[in-house]
Every structure is written in structure tokens, then in C-alpha cells.
LUMBA-144727 format. One record per residue: x, y, z of N, C-alpha, C, O, CB in turn; residue in one letter. Coordinates in steps of 0.2 Angstrom, whole numbers, plus 5000, padded with zeros to 4 digits. Glycine has a CB too. Layout:
BEGIN
XYZXYZXYZXYZXYZa ...
This chain:
BEGIN
543852235327544152295325543752355324543252345321544452285318m 543852415328543452465328543352495321543752485316543652505332p 542752515321542452555315542752625314542652665319541752555315f 543152655309543652715309543452755304543052725299544452695308s 543652825303543552865299543752835293543452855288543752935301f 544252795292544552785286544152725282544152715276545352765287k 543652695287543252655283542552695281542252665277543052595288d 542452745284541952795281542152815273541752805269541952845285v 542752835274543052865267543052805261542952815255543752895268i 543252745264543252685259542552665257542452635252543552635261d 542052665261541352665259541152715255540752695251540852655263i 541252775256540952825252541352835244541052855239541052895256v 542052805244542252805237542052735233542052735226542952805238l 541952685237541552625233540952655231540852655225541452565237v 540552695235539852715232539952745226539652735221539452755237a 540452805226540452855221540752815215540552825209540852925224l 541252765216541352715210540852695206540652705201541752665211f 540452645211539952615208539452665204539252665198539552565214l 539152725209538752775205539052785198538752775192538652845208f 539652815198539952845192539952785186539852805180540652875193y 539952725188540052665183539352665181539252685175540352585188t 538852655185538052645184537952715179537552705174537552645192y 538152775179538052825176538252815168537952825163538352885180q 538852805168539252785161538852725158538752735152540052755163i 538652675161538352625157537552635157537352595153538452565160l 537252665160536652695160536552735153536052735150536452725166k 537052785152537052825146537252795140537152815134537552885148s 537552725141537852685134537252635134537352585129538752645135s 536752625137536252575135536452515138536152465136536152565127g 536952495143537152445146536952435154537152395158537852435146s 536452475155536152465162536052405164536252375169535652515163k 535652365160535352295161535952245162535952205167534952265154a 536452255158537052205159537352225166537552175170537552215153i 537552295168537752305174537352275180537652255185537852375174f 536652285180536152265185536352185186536352155191535352285184l 536352155180536352095180537152055183537152005186536252075173g 537652095181538252075185538152095193538452055197538852125182i 537952135194537852165202537452105205537552085211537452245202f 536952075201536352025205536851965205536851925210535552015200t 537251955201537651895201538051895207538051845211538151885196f 538451945208539051955213538651955220538951925225539452035213l 538051985221537651965227537551895229537851875234536951985226i 537151855223537051795223537751745224537751695227536751785217l 538251765222538951735224539151735231539351685233539451765220w 539051795234539251805241538751765244538951725248539351895244v 538151765243537551735246537751655247537851635253536951745242l 537851625241537951565241538751535244538751485248537851545233v 539251575242539951555243540051575250540251525254540451575239s 539951625253540051655260539551635265539751605270540151725260q 539051645264538551655269538151585270537951565275538051725267l 537951555264537651485266538051435265537951375267536951465261l 538651445262539251405262539051335258539251275259539451395270e 538751345252538451285248539051275244539251315239537751295243m 539451225246540051205241540051185234540451215230540351135244k 539651155232539551125224539351195220539651215215538851045224l 538751225222538551285219539051335219539151365213537951305222m 539351355225539951405226540551385222540851435219540151395233g 540651325221541251305217541151325208541551345204541251215217a 540451315207540351335200540251405199540451435194539651305197i 540051445204540051515203540851545204541051595201539551555209l 541151505208541851535208542251535202542551575200542251515212d 542051475197542451475191542251535188542651565185542351405187k 541551555188541351605183541651675185541851715181540551615183f 541751685192541951735195542851745192543051795190541751725203v 543151695192543851695191543951695183544551705181544251625193n 543551695179543551725171543151785171543251825166543251675166v 542851805176542451865175542751935174542351975171542051865181g 543451945176543751995174543852015167543852075164544151995178t 544051945164544151955157543551965152543552005147544451885154l 542951935155542351945151542252005152542052035146541851905153l 542252055158541952125159542452155155542152205152542052155166i 543052145153543452185149543252175142543252225139544152165149i 543052125140542852115133542152155133542152185128542852035131i 541652145137541052165136540952245137540452265133540752125139i 541352275141541352335143542052375140542252425143541252335150f 542252355135542852395132542652455131542952505134543152365126q 542152485127542052535126541852595132541952655131541552525122d 541552555136541452605142542052605147542052665149540952575147e 542452565148543152555151543552625148543852665151543452485148i 543552615140543852685137543752755139544052805141543652675129r 542952735139542552805140542852825148543152885148541652795140k 542652785153542952795159543552825161543652875164542952745160f 544152795157544752815158544952885154545352925156545152765156l 544552895148544752955144544453015149544753075149544352955136v 543852995151543453065157543753065162543653115165542653045160g 544153015165544553025171545253065170545453115174544752965175l 545453045164546153095162546053155159546553185158546553055158g 545353175157545353235154545453295158545253305164544753235151s 545853345154546153405158545553445160545553475165546653455154t 545053445157544453485159544153455165543853505168544053495153r 544153395167543953375173544253415179543953435184544053295173k 544853425178545353455183545353525183545753565186546053425183w 544953555178544953635178544753685186544853735187544253645172r 544253625189544053655195544653665201544553705206543453615198f 545153615200545853635205546153685201546253735204546353555206v 546353695195546753735191546453815191546753865192546753715184r 545853805191545653875191545753935199545853995199544853875189r 545853895203546053925209546853955209547053995214545953875214w 547153935204547853955203547953995198548354035198548453895202f 547553995193547754015186547054065184546554045183547753935180s 547254135183546754175179546654155172546054155169547154235180k 547154125169546954115162546454055162546054065157547554095157d 546454005166545953955165545253985167544753955164546153905169v 545154035172544654055172544354105166543754115164544654075179r 544854135163544654175158544454125152544054135148545254215156k 544854075151544654015146544053995146543753985140544953965146g 543753985152543153955154542554015151542053995148543153935162e 542654075154542254125151542154125144541654135141542354195152t 542854125139542854125133542354075130542054085126543554115132e 542454005133542253955130541453955130541053935125542453895135d 541153995135540353995136540154045131539554055131540054015144r 540454075128540254135123539854095117539454125114541054175120k 540054035116539554005110538753995113538253975109539953935109y 538654005118537853985121537354045117536854025114537754005131i 537654095118536954155116536954145108536354135106537054255118a 537454135103537354125097537054065094536854055089537854155093p 537154015098536853935097536153945098535753925094537253885103v 535953975104535253985106534854025101534354005099535154025113v 535254075098534954125093534754085087534154085085535554185092l 535254045085535254015078534753965079534453945074535753985076a 534853925085534153875086533553895085533153875081534053845093t 533453945088532753985087532553995080532053965078532754055090l 532954035077532854045070532753985066532253975062533454075067n 533153935067533153875063532453835064532153795060533753825065l 532253845070531653805073531053845069530553805066531553815082s 530953905068530553955066530453935058529853925056530854035068k 530953925056531053915048531053835046531153825040531653945046k 530853785052530853715052531453685047531453655042530053705049k 531953715049532653695046533053645051533253665056533153755045t 532953585048533553535052534053555054534453595051533853485047g 534253545060535053545062535253505068534853495073535253615063a 535753485068536153455074536853485076537353475072536353375071i 536853505081537453545083537753505091537353495096537353635084i 538353495089538653455095539153495099539653515096538953375092v 539053495105539453555109539953495113539753455117538953605115i 540553495112541053455117541153475123541253535124541653445114s 541253435128541353445136542053425137542453455135540853415141q 542153375140542853345143543053295138543653295137542753315150s 542653245134542953205131543153225124542753275121542553145131m 543653195120544053225114543453195109543153135109544953195113d 543253245104542853225098543253215091542953215085542253275098l 543853205091544253215086544053165080544153175074544953225088s 543853105081543653045077543053075074542953065068543552975082n 542453115078542053135074542153195069541853195063541553135077y 542553235072542753295067543053285062542853315057543153335069i 543553235061543753215055543253185049543553165043544253165055h 542653165050542153135046541853195041541553185036541553105051t 541953255044541553315041542153355038542753335036541053365046g 541953415037542353475033542653515038542253555041541953515029e 543253515040543553545045543753615044543953635039544153505048m 543653655049543753725049543853755056543753715060543253755045f 543953815057543853845064543653915063543953955059544553835068r 543253925067542753985066542454015073542353975078542153965061s 542354065074541954095080541154075078540854065073541954195080e 540954045085540354035084539854105083539854155086540154005090v 539554095077539054155074538454125072538454075068539254195068n 537854155074537254135074536954135066536554095064536754185078a 537354185062537154195054537454125051537154095047537454265050r 538154105053538554065050538253985052538153945047539354075052l 538053985057537553915058536953905055536753855052537353915066i 536653965054536053965050536153935042535853905039535654025050e 536853975040536953955033537053895032536853855027537453995031n 537553875037537753795035537253745036537353695035538353775040i 536653765039536053715040535553725035535153685034535753715047f 535653785031535153805025535153735021535653705019535553865020f 534453725018534353665015534653655009534653595006533653655015k 534953715005535453694999536053695001536453704996535353734992n 536353695007536953705008537253625008536853585011536953745014s 537853605005538153535005538253505011538253445012538653535002p 538253555018538353525024537853515028537953485034538753565028l 537153525026536553525031536353465033536053465038536053555028h 536553415030536353355032536853325038536653275040536353305026d 537253345039537853315044537753355050537353395051538653315041g 538153345056538153375061538753425062539253415059538153325066a 538553495066539053535066539453515074539153485078538753605066m 540053525075540453515080540753585083541053625079540953475078i 540553595090540853655094541353615099541253575103540253715098i 542053645098542453625104542953685106543253725102542953535102m 542953695113543353745115543153815113543553855112544053745111d 542453825112542053885110542153895103542053955101542253945113g 542253855099542453875092542053825087541853765088543253865092k 541953845082541553785077542153755073542553785069540953825071i 542253695073542753655071542553605066543053585063542953615076c 542053595064541853545059541153555057540753575061542053475060a 541053545051540253535049540153475044540553455040539953615046a 539553445044539453395039539653325043539653285039539853415032g 539853325049540053265052539553215053538953225055540353285057c 539853145052539453085053539553075060540053085063539753035049i 539053045064538853025070538652955070538252925066538453065074l 538852925077538552855077537852855079537652895083538852815082p 537552815077536752805077536652755083536952695084536352775069v 536152785087535952755093535352685090534952695086535652815098s 535452635094535052585094534652565098534252515098535352535093s 534552615102534152605108533352605106533052645102534352665113s 532952555108532252545107531752585111531152575110532252485108e 532052615116531652675120531352735116530852765117532252705126d 531852755111531852815107531152815104530952765101532352815103l 530752875105530052885101530152865094530652885090529852965102n 529652815092529652805085529652865079529852865074529252775085k 529352905081529152965077529752995076529753035071528753005081d 530452995080530953035079531352995073531352935073531353055085l 531753035069532153005064532952995065533152985071532053045058g 533253005060533952975060534353035063534853025066534152965052l 534153095063534553155065534453145074534953165077534253235062r 533853125076533853115083534253055086534553065092533153095084h 534153005082534452955084535352955083535752935087534152905079r 535552995079536353015078536453055085536953035088536553065072s 536053105087536153145093536153105099536453125104535553195094a 535653045099535653015106536252965105536452935110534852985108l 536552945099537052905099537752935101538052905105537152885092g 537853005099538453035100538453055109538953045113538453095096i 537853065111537753065119537853005123538153015128537053085121s 537752955120537952885122538752875123539052855128537652825118q 538952895117539752875116540052925120540552905123539952875108e 539952985121540253045124539953085129539353065131540453095118t 540253135131539853185137539653235133539453285136540353205144d 539753245126539453305123538753305125538453265128539453305115a 538553395122537853405123537653425116537953465112537753465129k 537053395114536853405108536053445107535553425110536953335105v 536153475103535553525101535153495094535553495089535853615100v 534653475095534253465088533753495086533353505091533953395087i 533653525080533053545078532753505073533153475068533153615075v 532053485073531753445068531553485062531353535062531153415070s 531753445057531453475049530753475049530553515046531753425043e 530453425051529753405050529253455054528753475051529553335052e 529353465060528953515065529153575068528853615071528853485071r 529953575067530353625070530353625077530453685079530053685069g 530253565081530453555088531153555089531553525085530253505090f 531353585096531953585098532053525102531553505105532253655101i 532553495102532653435107533353445109533753485106532553365104s 533553405115534253405118534453345121534053315124534353465124y 535053325120535253265121535853265126536253315125535453235114a 535953235130536453225135536553165140536053135143536353275139y 537053145140537253075144536753015142536552975147537153095151r 536653005136536152955135535452975135535052925135536252905139g 535253025136534553055136534353095133534653145133534353065140e 533753095130533553145125532953185127532453155129533453115118i 532953245128532353285130531953315123532253345119532553355134h 531353305122531053315115530653385117530353405123530653245112e 530553425112530153485112530153525118529653545121529453455111n 530853555119531053595124530853675122530753685116531753585125i 530853705126530653785125531453805124531953765124530253825132s 531553875122532153915119532453925126533053915127532053995115i 532053945132532453965139532653895141533153895145531854015144d 532253825141532553765143533253745140533753735143532053705142e 533153755133533853745130534553795132535153775133533653755124l 534353855133534753915136535053875143535653865144534353985138r 534553865147534853835154535153775154535653775158534353815158k 535053725150535453665149536053675146536553645149535153625144a 536153725142536853735140537253775145537853775144536753775133l 536953815150537253855155537553815160537953835165536953905156e 537153765160537253705167538053685166538253645170536653635166e 
């Protein structure tokens, strides 16, 4: 059977699917499990199909038969994240923006938060005032918004500084920005159990890493002890970045 253009598309789609799956599992800390499953599948194909080892192949076949159920149980959170991200309306804005001026205008409005967030972060850093600002992307953050004090306000640098002022009742929690507006403050975030995180970083940074593993949100952190600015996204945290690096990360 000749190799056709359809086969090329098929290979590219499979490669993209595996890459996207790897990225999700990497951000959630399940990369080792994914690599283990991938290695097992290679071993199964080698033993059952190429070497035709009947006994070992039969044992591996039994594992493969129940593998789908096990994968669903093990990766239920990652599967949910994948489906939510796939069905998000923001994912399809790149299509709708060509047909609607309102979408392009909405995206411009959403990006207005960048300047006040950067200014507030700079001022908080100078004062060594701890802060954690979560900026939603395509995934819904309603579950985390409801853990704090909900309100809706324009993103204002002075307001952000007042919320994280040390005597403020909301300063210990996280602020969440969604659709270019401040939606809540004093929110509780999931804490990452990653062992790769710098031991000098405290609960605020672990919470930032945790929400970045669970969702695709961008997270800005200001250290209360040293005033350092950090940035978390897709399960990775970048420590002690400059204000220009922060602005660039938010604009991307």
C-alpha cells in the first residue's frame, strides 16, 4: 500500500496528540507515569508483535486489556483538564477573531490588566509585601474564586496594593483576575507537593505552582521575605525574575 498524504496527516496528528498529552502530564507532575506507560507499550509491541513471545505476550495482553480503565482512574484529573482545555471558548478565539470585531476588541480589553499588575508587583516588591496574583487563561477558575471574597472590579494598581497590604484581611490569600477584571481575593489555592521546588520557597510559592499544575493560569508571586518576583505557568516556576521579564511573560 503506497504512502499517501493522508498518512502524513495521520502521523502529524498522533505526534501532536502525544506532545499535548505529555505537556499536560509534565505540568501536573505525572511525567514519570506517562513515560512508564509509553515504555510499557513499546515493550508490549516488541514482545507480542515483533518477537512473538507467546507466554510473555499473553501476560502483557492481559495488562493492556485492563489498561484503559486503569489509565482513566490514574489520570482522571488530567483527562478532565484536557477536555476542559479542548472545549474552552478561548481556545477557538483565533478562528472567531477573523469574523468578529467584538472578539478582537474583547482581547484588547482583557490585556489592559498587564500594566497595572506589573506596576503593583513592582511596588509590592520594593515594600517586600507578599502577594500572589492568579490570571486566568482558557480554563475556568470558578472553584477557586468561590473560596475567597468575590467581587468584580477594574484592575487597578492601587487596589491590588491595598488588598495585599499586611493589615488587610485578604492579604494572605490569592487574588484572581479573569476576563480582565478582578473577580476575587483571599482565595485558597491547591498546594503543590513537588519535590523539585526550591526548599527555601514557602507556602505562597507552592500554592502558585499548585494552581499552575491544575490549570493553565499565569501566576505572579512576590516574596514577603526578600521581595523577589516569581512567575508560575504550566507547572513551572521562574524565580527572582526582573520586572521586564514579568511584563514579557504576561504579554506572551
